[in-house]
N, C-alpha and C positions, 0 to 999 in steps of 0.2 A: 333515370337513375344516373347518379354521378359515378365517375370512375372509382373503382375500389382502390384502397391503399394496398401496397405491398410493404408490410412492415418487416424490416430486416435487422436481425441481431448480428453481432460481431463475434464475441467470444463463444466458442463451441459451435459456431456456424461457419464463419470465414476463418477464424483462428481456432484450430482444433486444440483441445487440451491434450497434453502429452499422456501417453500410456504410463502404466506403473513403472516401466523401465526408462521413462523419460523420452521416448521416441515420438516423433510426429510423422504424419504421412510423408512419403518420399516426394510427393507432388508439391509440397510446400517449401518455400524458400524463406530463410531468416532475414528479417529486417529489424534494425535497431531504430526505434522511434522515440520521440519526445512528446508525450501527451501534456496537455495543459496541467500546470502545477509541478512539472518535473523540470530539472535542469539538464542541459545538454551533456553534462558529465555523469548523468544518472539515467540513461535511456532504458526503455523497456524493449525486450526482444519479443517479436511476434513472428509467426510463421504464416505466410499467405500463399495461395495457389493462384498464379497469374491467370489461369484459365477461368477462374471465377468471374473476372472482369468481363470477358467475352460472353460467358453464359448470362450474366446479369444484364449486359447491354442488349442481348437478344430480347429479353423480357421487357426492358425499358423501351426499346424501339417498337415493340408490338403495339404500343398505344393503348393497351388493355388495362393498365394500372398506373397509379401515381406512386413511385417508389419513395420510401421514407425510412431513414435510419431509426431503429427503435432499440437502443443499446445504452449501456452505462458509459460508453465512449462519448455519447452526446455529440457535440459539435466536432470533436476530434475524429469522429467517423467520416465526416465530410471533408475535413482538412488534412487528415493523415491516411486513414485506411483507404478511402475512395481513390485518391490519386495513385496510390501504390498499385491499385487494380485497374487503373485507366478509366475510372468512372467519373462522370461529370459531378459537379457539386449537387448534392441532394439535400432536401430539407430533413430535419430530424425532430423527433419527439423530445422535447426538453424535459426529460424525466427528473423527478426529485432525487435527492441524495439521502435516502432513508438510513437511519441508524439501526441496522438489522444485523443479526448474526447468522441468518439463513436466508436463502433466496425464496423460501416459501413460508413466511411468517404466519400467514393465515391458512396454510395448507395449499396455497396456490402461488403462482409466480408473482413476485413483489411488484412487477410492472403493471399487472393487469388492471387494477382499479384506475390508475392514471390513464392507461391506454383506452379503457372503456369510455371514460369521460372525454378524452381527446378525440376519439373516433366519431362521437355523436351517432348519427344514423347511417354513416357511410359503411358499405361493405368492406371487408378486409381479408387478405390472406397474410398470415403472420408466421414468419419463419424464425423459430427460436428453439434451442436445444433443451430448454428447462421447464417445459409444461408438466403439469400434474393432471390427474384425472379430473380435478375440479375445473381446470382451465378448459379441458375438452367439453365438459358439461356446459360451461359458460358459453363456449362457441356454438354449441348446439342450440342453446336457449336463445342466443342472439339471432341465429339463423331462423328459428321458429318465429321470432318477432319481426321478420322481414329484413334483417340486416345480415345478409349472407356472410359467413365467417368460416374460414378454413385455417386450421393450425397445421403447420408442417414442422416436424420435429426431427432434425438430423441427429445422428449419433455424435455426441460432443467430442469423441476421440477421432472421428473421421471427418466430420464437418459436412458442409453443403455438397451435394452430389447433383449431377445433371437430372436424375430422376425426380429430385425434389422440385426443381424448377419446372420440369415437364408436368408434374402433378398440379402445381400452382397454375401453370398456363392453361391446362385442360379445364380446371375449375373456372378460371377467368372467362374462357371462351364459352362456357355454358351459361354465364350470367345474362340477364336481359340486356337489351341495347343500352349502352352507356353514352353519356354526353358530358364533355368537359371535365376538367380537373376540379377536385374539391377546393373550395376557397382557402382552407387552412394550409394547403400545400404550396401556396404561391410564394411564401417567404422563406427564410432560412430556418425558421422554427415552426413547430406545430401550434395549434390553437391553444 
């Protein structure tokens, strides 16, 4: 069995959404960043917890998974978000830019169909804040078909916690013996 992917979202996971009163967790520091398509005089404010870098590097160094960004930040996750957390360059799933008005146009996360195709038969743990019950059903069905799949869903106003990564790591350690990284993770983009 090949190494499973660790698919990692950014918004609502590493960048928590503000509460109704506009506050973010006190553990997060503000950074003004310039994503692709923006000019330096129009940056985007993001709040990141520097400790996430250490926690994620512990998982990366375990050798149990191939980490991959799975976010609408696309390449900017590896060139902007990752460096702010002290992460090495990671490949990313080159998600489409759908014209949608909801993140659940079919009743499930808009990324899922693309991710399902991208994953092929490789096991995966996917950390995202926006799954629905249909996504959890998809993960269970995928697991039943022999492609172990775990969905981890942080609270979007709190974001990633150590226990989420502990859950993911425990799941990875229970998988059958793994060998080598999946071929699609060798470049800067997914398959």
